[in-house]
C-alpha positions as CSV (number, residue, x, y, z in Angstrom):
1,M,-7.2,-48.2,20.6
2,K,-4.0,-49.3,22.2
3,I,-2.3,-51.6,19.7
4,V,0.7,-53.8,20.1
5,V,2.4,-54.7,16.8
6,A,4.8,-57.6,16.5
7,L,6.9,-56.9,13.4
8,G,8.0,-60.1,11.6
9,G,11.5,-60.5,10.1
10,N,10.4,-59.3,6.7
11,A,9.6,-55.9,8.1
12,I,13.3,-55.4,8.7
13,S,15.3,-57.9,6.5
14,R,13.8,-59.6,3.4
15,E,14.9,-63.0,2.1
16,D,15.5,-61.7,-1.4
17,Q,18.0,-59.1,-0.1
18,K,21.5,-59.0,1.2
19,G,20.2,-57.8,4.6
20,D,22.9,-55.2,5.1
21,I,22.4,-51.9,6.8
22,P,21.1,-50.0,3.7
23,D,18.6,-52.8,3.2
24,Q,17.4,-52.6,6.8
25,I,17.1,-48.8,6.6
26,N,14.9,-49.0,3.5
27,N,12.7,-51.7,4.9
28,C,12.3,-49.8,8.2
29,H,11.5,-46.7,6.3
30,V,8.7,-48.5,4.6
31,T,7.5,-50.2,7.8
32,A,7.6,-46.9,9.6
33,K,4.9,-45.7,7.2
34,Y,2.5,-48.5,8.3
35,I,3.2,-47.8,12.0
36,V,2.5,-44.1,11.5
37,D,-0.7,-44.8,9.5
38,L,-2.1,-46.4,12.7
39,V,-1.1,-43.4,14.9
40,A,-2.5,-41.0,12.4
41,A,-5.8,-42.8,12.7
42,G,-5.8,-42.2,16.4
43,H,-4.4,-45.4,17.8
44,K,-1.7,-45.7,20.4
45,V,1.0,-48.1,19.2
46,V,3.8,-50.1,20.7
47,T,5.9,-52.3,18.4
48,T,8.1,-55.3,19.0
49,H,10.4,-56.9,16.4
50,G,12.5,-59.8,15.4
51,N,16.2,-59.9,15.3
52,G,17.2,-63.4,14.1
53,P,19.2,-62.4,11.0
54,Q,20.9,-59.5,12.8
55,V,22.0,-61.6,15.8
56,G,23.1,-64.3,13.4
57,N,25.4,-61.7,11.8
58,I,26.8,-60.5,15.1
59,L,27.5,-64.0,16.2
60,R,29.3,-64.6,12.8
61,R,31.5,-61.6,13.5
62,V,32.2,-62.9,17.0
63,E,33.4,-66.2,15.6
64,A,35.4,-64.5,12.8
65,A,37.2,-62.5,15.4
66,R,37.7,-65.4,17.9
67,G,41.2,-65.1,19.4
68,I,41.6,-61.4,18.1
69,V,39.0,-59.6,20.3
70,Y,36.9,-60.7,23.4
71,P,33.8,-62.7,22.6
72,L,30.3,-61.5,23.3
73,P,27.8,-63.5,25.3
74,L,24.4,-64.0,23.6
75,D,22.6,-61.6,26.0
76,I,25.0,-58.8,25.0
77,C,24.5,-59.8,21.2
78,G,20.7,-59.4,21.8
79,A,21.2,-56.0,23.4
80,H,23.4,-54.9,20.4
81,S,20.7,-55.9,18.0
82,Q,18.0,-54.3,19.9
83,G,19.9,-51.0,20.0
84,G,20.8,-51.0,16.3
85,I,17.4,-52.1,15.1
86,G,15.6,-49.9,17.5
87,Y,17.7,-46.9,16.4
88,I,16.8,-47.5,12.8
89,L,13.1,-48.0,13.5
90,Q,12.8,-44.9,15.8
91,R,14.6,-42.8,13.3
92,E,12.5,-43.7,10.4
93,I,9.3,-43.4,12.5
94,D,10.4,-39.9,13.7
95,N,11.1,-38.9,10.0
96,T,7.7,-40.1,8.9
97,F,6.1,-38.1,11.7
98,K,8.0,-35.1,10.6
99,Q,7.0,-35.6,7.0
100,R,3.3,-35.7,8.0
101,G,3.5,-32.9,10.5
102,I,2.6,-35.1,13.4
103,D,4.0,-33.9,16.7
104,K,5.0,-37.3,18.2
105,V,8.3,-39.3,18.6
106,A,9.4,-42.9,18.8
107,Y,11.5,-44.4,21.7
108,A,13.5,-47.5,21.5
109,V,13.8,-49.3,24.8
110,V,16.4,-52.0,25.4
111,T,14.2,-54.6,27.0
112,Q,14.9,-57.3,29.5
113,C,12.5,-60.2,30.0
114,L,12.6,-62.2,33.2
115,V,12.6,-66.0,32.8
116,D,12.7,-68.8,35.3
117,R,16.0,-70.6,35.8
118,K,13.9,-73.8,36.4
119,D,12.2,-73.5,33.0
120,P,12.4,-76.8,31.3
121,A,13.9,-75.1,28.2
122,F,17.2,-74.8,30.0
123,Q,17.4,-78.6,30.3
124,K,16.6,-79.0,26.6
125,P,18.1,-76.4,24.3
126,T,16.3,-76.3,20.9
127,K,16.8,-72.8,19.3
128,P,19.6,-72.6,16.6
129,V,21.8,-69.5,16.7
130,G,24.8,-68.2,14.8
131,P,26.8,-69.8,11.9
132,F,27.3,-73.4,10.7
133,F,30.6,-75.1,11.6
134,T,32.4,-78.4,10.7
135,K,32.5,-80.9,13.6
136,E,36.2,-80.1,14.0
137,K,35.7,-76.3,14.2
138,I,32.8,-76.6,16.6
139,Q,34.2,-79.2,19.0
140,P,36.4,-76.8,21.0
141,M,33.3,-74.6,21.8
142,V,31.5,-77.8,23.0
143,D,34.5,-78.7,25.3
144,N,35.6,-75.3,26.5
145,D,32.4,-73.2,26.4
146,G,29.8,-75.9,27.1
147,W,27.9,-75.4,23.8
148,T,25.0,-77.7,23.0
149,V,25.2,-78.4,19.2
150,V,23.0,-80.2,16.6
151,E,23.8,-81.4,13.1
152,D,21.6,-79.6,10.7
153,A,20.5,-81.5,7.5
154,G,23.9,-81.9,6.1
155,R,24.8,-78.2,6.3
156,G,27.0,-78.6,9.2
157,Y,26.8,-78.3,13.0
158,R,25.2,-75.4,14.8
159,R,24.8,-74.2,18.4
160,V,21.4,-74.4,20.1
161,V,20.3,-72.5,23.1
162,P,17.3,-72.5,25.4
163,S,14.0,-70.7,24.4
164,P,12.4,-70.1,27.9
165,I,9.0,-68.5,28.4
166,P,9.0,-64.8,29.6
167,T,7.3,-64.2,32.9
168,K,7.9,-60.4,33.3
169,I,9.0,-57.4,31.2
170,I,11.4,-55.5,33.4
171,E,10.8,-52.2,31.5
172,E,7.0,-52.4,31.4
173,R,6.5,-49.3,33.5
174,I,8.3,-47.0,31.0
175,I,6.7,-48.7,28.1
176,R,3.3,-48.2,29.6
177,Q,3.9,-44.5,30.3
178,V,5.2,-43.7,26.9
179,V,2.4,-45.3,25.0
180,D,-0.3,-43.8,27.3
181,F,1.3,-40.4,26.5
182,G,0.7,-41.1,22.9
183,D,4.2,-41.7,21.6
184,V,5.4,-44.9,19.9
185,V,7.6,-47.4,21.7
186,V,9.9,-49.9,20.0
187,C,10.7,-52.7,22.4
188,C,11.1,-56.4,23.2
189,G,13.4,-56.8,20.2
190,G,14.0,-60.4,19.5
191,G,11.7,-61.4,22.4
192,G,13.7,-59.4,24.9
193,I,16.9,-60.1,26.5
194,P,16.5,-63.2,28.9
195,V,17.5,-62.5,32.5
196,V,17.1,-64.4,35.7
197,D,16.6,-63.2,39.3
198,E,19.6,-64.4,41.4
199,N,19.2,-63.2,45.0
200,G,17.3,-60.1,43.9
201,M,19.8,-59.3,41.2
202,L,19.1,-59.4,37.4
203,V,21.6,-61.6,35.5
204,G,21.7,-62.3,31.8
205,V,21.5,-65.8,30.6
206,E,22.4,-67.6,27.2
207,G,18.9,-68.1,25.5
208,V,16.4,-66.7,23.0
209,I,12.8,-65.8,23.9
210,D,10.3,-66.2,21.3
211,K,9.3,-62.7,20.0
212,D,5.6,-63.6,19.8
213,F,5.4,-64.9,23.4
214,A,7.1,-61.7,24.7
215,T,4.6,-59.7,22.6
216,S,1.7,-61.5,24.0
217,L,3.0,-60.9,27.5
218,L,3.5,-57.2,26.9
219,A,0.1,-56.8,25.3
220,R,-1.5,-58.4,28.3
221,K,0.4,-56.4,30.9
222,I,-0.2,-53.0,29.2
223,Q,-3.9,-53.9,28.6
224,A,-3.8,-53.5,24.9
225,D,-7.0,-53.5,22.9
226,L,-5.7,-55.4,20.0
227,M,-2.5,-57.3,19.1
228,I,-1.2,-57.5,15.5
229,I,1.3,-60.1,14.4
230,T,2.8,-59.2,10.9
231,T,4.3,-62.0,8.9
232,G,5.0,-63.1,5.4
233,V,1.5,-64.1,4.6
234,E,-1.7,-62.0,4.2
235,K,-3.9,-64.5,6.0
236,V,-3.6,-67.6,8.2
237,A,-4.2,-70.9,6.3
238,V,-4.5,-74.6,6.9
239,Q,-3.1,-77.1,4.5
240,F,-0.7,-74.3,3.6
241,K,0.6,-74.6,0.1
242,K,-1.2,-77.9,-0.4
243,P,-4.2,-78.8,-2.7
244,G,-6.7,-78.3,0.2
245,Q,-5.3,-74.9,1.2
246,K,-7.9,-72.8,3.0
247,F,-7.4,-69.1,4.2
248,F,-9.3,-67.6,7.1
249,D,-10.8,-64.2,7.4
250,R,-11.9,-65.0,11.0
251,M,-10.9,-67.8,13.3
252,T,-12.1,-68.6,16.9
253,V,-9.8,-69.7,19.6
254,A,-11.4,-73.2,19.6
255,E,-10.6,-73.5,15.9
256,A,-7.1,-72.2,16.4
257,K,-6.5,-74.8,19.1
258,K,-8.0,-77.6,17.0
259,Y,-5.8,-76.8,14.0
260,Y,-2.7,-76.3,16.1
261,E,-3.1,-79.7,17.7
262,A,-3.7,-81.2,14.3
263,G,-0.2,-79.9,13.3
264,E,-1.3,-77.3,10.9
265,F,0.8,-74.6,12.5
266,P,4.4,-75.8,12.7
267,P,6.7,-74.7,15.6
268,G,9.2,-72.8,13.2
269,S,6.6,-70.6,11.5
270,M,2.9,-70.0,12.4
271,G,2.8,-72.2,15.6
272,P,4.2,-69.5,18.1
273,K,2.1,-66.8,16.5
274,I,-1.1,-68.9,17.1
275,L,-0.1,-69.9,20.7
276,A,0.7,-66.3,21.5
277,A,-2.7,-65.2,20.0
278,I,-4.6,-67.9,22.0
279,E,-2.8,-66.7,25.3
280,F,-3.6,-63.1,24.7
281,I,-7.3,-63.7,23.8
282,E,-8.0,-66.1,26.6
283,E,-6.7,-63.7,29.3
284,T,-8.1,-60.5,27.8
285,G,-11.1,-61.3,25.7
286,K,-9.6,-59.0,23.0
287,E,-8.7,-59.9,19.4
288,V,-5.5,-60.7,17.3
289,I,-4.9,-59.9,13.7
290,I,-2.3,-61.8,11.6
291,T,-1.3,-60.2,8.3
292,F,1.4,-58.5,6.1
293,P,2.9,-55.4,7.6
294,E,1.6,-53.3,4.7
295,M,-1.9,-54.6,5.4
296,M,-2.2,-53.6,9.0
297,M,-4.4,-50.5,8.5
298,E,-6.7,-52.4,6.1
299,A,-6.8,-55.4,8.5
300,V,-7.8,-53.1,11.4
301,Q,-10.6,-51.8,9.3
302,G,-11.8,-55.4,8.7
303,K,-10.8,-55.5,5.0
304,T,-8.1,-58.2,5.1
305,G,-6.0,-60.4,7.4
306,T,-7.1,-63.1,9.7
307,R,-8.8,-62.0,12.8
308,I,-8.7,-64.4,15.7
309,V,-11.5,-64.0,18.2
310,K,-12.7,-65.4,21.4
């Protein structure tokens, strides 16, 4: 099968760790084993990944150096994170291939995703990025740089940026060629770098694309047989962490829509994953699995995870 795997943040940085480079390397080393397990079983694999904590740290460095070195726009920060995370993942996947005597390699592709300048998200930024500020510290960025900011539950003020829907993956051709050849592609980091078409030229924009929506678009475009979304739970649940909690081995698109509309899958956690799954299944008729990274192989074999079906 051709499988597209969306790696959640815990596959790279865990909440119980510092999240520094040694932590990221160790986590990616472990995650690489699960990716290679799929390849060793005969599957063709493309993997996407999150970048939230890493971009957050890049932005903190940008703010700490404000007035000392030139600032970095958000699209460049995204590219830096794609390169750094992609390098670690491809290196650890390559090392795992070598350890197992498998003659394959991984490629990290800095990926751009086309968005529409008229997307309503540009009129209503909602995605928090970067560090918290006091009102006094953030006001110059509002006045001089045009930042949109929100107050966050007493923790301070934070910048928010648009989260537009991706319409095209610019590097789709090379991703398709590499995976069809049988090697592993690491791409669409953090949802891809948002770019717009201005008179036939690509221009980077300030924004963050949801990783799961980019993964769903990629999976549809390269005609994947299966999409796996890894996250911090083994299975999807309704009434999560409440007395009526119920986990699903299998869920239909109709059930997923019903529970989403009932507010069971919040925007900041399971919501985008469910919407991305619905989108992929409705267009392709294929299936989506949601589970832990370490459970991917077992989930493909039908032993665990939540399988969302047409």
